[in-house]
N, C-alpha and C positions, 0 to 999 in steps of 0.2 A: 735399604733401610734409611740411609741419609736423606733420600728423596722424600720418604714418608714423613720423616721428622720435619723437614723443611716445609712440606705441605701443611702439616698440622700447625706449625708455627705461624705460617701465613694466614691460615684460617683464624687462629686465635687472635692474632694482631688485628685482622679485619673486623672481627666481632667486637674487640675492645674499642677500636676506633669508632665503630658504629654506635656503641653504647655511649660514647662521649659526644655523639652528634645530637645536639638538642637545640630546639627553638620553641618558643611559646608566644602565643598571640594574646595580648593584654587589652582589656581585663578578661581573664580567663574564667570560664564557667566553673563555679565551685571553689575558686581560689580567693581568699581574703588576704589583704596586705600585699607585700611584694612577692612577685612570682619567683619561684626557685627552680633549679634544674629538675628536682624530683617531682615538680608539678606537670612536667611535660607529658603529653599523652601520645600514644601510637594509634591514631584513628584507622578504622577499616570500614568496609562497606556495610557491615552489620552494626558497627558502633562508631558513628561519625564523631562522637564526642569522647571517644576512648572509654575509660572505665568510670567516668563520672556519672552519678545518678541524676539524670536530667530533671525528673519530677521533683526531687528534693532540693534542687539547687537553683532552678530558674527564677524563683521568686526572691531569693536572698542574694543572688549574685549581682555585682555592680554592672549596670548596663551602659552602653553607649547610646546616644540619641541620634536618630536619623533625621536629617533635614526634610523639608517638605518634598523634595524630589527623590528622597530615598538614599541620599548620600550620607556616608558615615566614615569615621576614621578610627583606626585601632593602631596599636603599637606592636611590632614584632621584635622580640628580644632573642638573640642567639647566644649560646654559651661557648661556642667555639667556631672557628672558621671552616671554610670548605663547603662543599655541597651538603654534607651531613648537617652542617649548621646553617643551611640556606635560609634566607629571609624572603625568598620568592614564594608566593602562595597562590593557591586556588581557593575558591570559596563557594559554598552552597547555603541556601536558607530553607528552613522549615518555618513557615508562617504560623503554624499551630503551636510551635514551641515544644512539641512532643518528642522531636528528634527521630522521626521515622520517615517523613516524606520531604525530600530536599529538592530544590530547584537551583539552577546555576545562578550565581551572583557575578556581576561584572566587576572585576578589579580594575579600577581606573588609574591607580598609582601603586606600582608593585615594588617589592624590595629586591635586593641584590641576590642573584642566584648562588654565587659562591663567594661570600665575603672573606676578606683576608683575616679578620679578627672578630672577636666577640663584640657585640654592640646592639644598638636599637635602631629602628627605622619606622617611619610612619607609613601606614598602608591605608589607602582610600578605596572604598568599594561602594557599589550602588545597588540597592534592592531592585528587583524586577518591577516594571511598571504595574501599578494597581495592586501591589502587595499590601495586604492588611494583616498586621500582626495581631494574633488573637490568643497568644499564650500568656502564662503567668497569672498572678492574682488580679492584676488590673486589666487583663485581656488586651494588652497592647504591646506584648513582647514577642519578638521573633528569636529563633535560634540560628545563628550563623556558624557553620562548621568551616574552619580553615585547615588547610593541609599544605605543608611546605614541600619544596622539591626534594628535601631529604626524608620525606614521609613521616615527619613529626607534625603535630598540630593539636588543635583543641577547638572547643566551641566558645562563642562569645554571645552574650545576650544583647540584642539590639532593640531599643524601645522607640516607638513612634510617638511624636508629639501629639497631645490632645488636639483635636480639631478646634481651630479658633472660631469663636462665635461670629456669626454673620449679622452685622447690625444694619444691613441695607434695608431690611423690612422695617425695622424700628425707625430708622432715619426717614424713610419714605412716609411712614405714618405721622411722624412729627412734622414733616413738611406740609402734609395735607392739613393737619390741624392748624398750623400757623396760617396757611392761606385762608382757611375758614374764618379764623379770628379776624384777619385783615378785612375780609369781605364784610363781616358783620359790623366792623367799625365803620367801614365806608357807608353801609346802609344807614347806620345810626346818624352819621353826619348829614347825609342827604335828607333823612327824615326831618331833622331839625330845620334844614334850609328850606325845604318845600312845604313845611307845615302851614305857612301863611299864604301860600300861593293859590290854593283852591283845589276843587275836585279833580280837574284835569291833571294837575301835577301829582295829586295823590295817586290817581290811577297809574300814571307813569312810574311813580315810585314803587308801587306794588309789582308792576311788571319787572322792574329792575331787581327787586328782591327775589322774585322767582328765578331769575337767571343766575344771580350770585349765590344764593343760599342753597 
């Protein structure tokens, strides 16, 4: 009887400690303002973002912006120490933003697996090469699902920068136009200088015009 009571007590304590084990990755999908303990999700293979409605929140959630090479930074906040409050994460991305098809994301700077206390830490990750985010109202948002070593986690919206305009074509056109203006000016100067020289010079001038213009 005593053994059964002890076993029940151990299980109860274990569940209580597990319930206290929380960590959240910020800015979290569907969370406005400061993240709280009750915002933490328990992701699984069927719901990588936990119980958050992805379709209703991807457009209104605060995104982080990925750099040109796909690198982005988030913050992980744990509410207690130990592995249950782990700040070490794995990450996956759904480029469509629908939350159904995920690919592995490289975590280039990770957090502490078993922190001594509650706190925050910066996490840096990198989208796979050639990833094009197509989710959200602007068709430029990805959904990144994070999961800690303590099996807590949530999704974060990652937004790609708008492609910068390429001015090379315009600059090239401007350069060609400037050269044409310079050539025309040269022809006009030569025309004035050769005007009094005679027919042979005039023919030479016309030949030069054909080359330059």
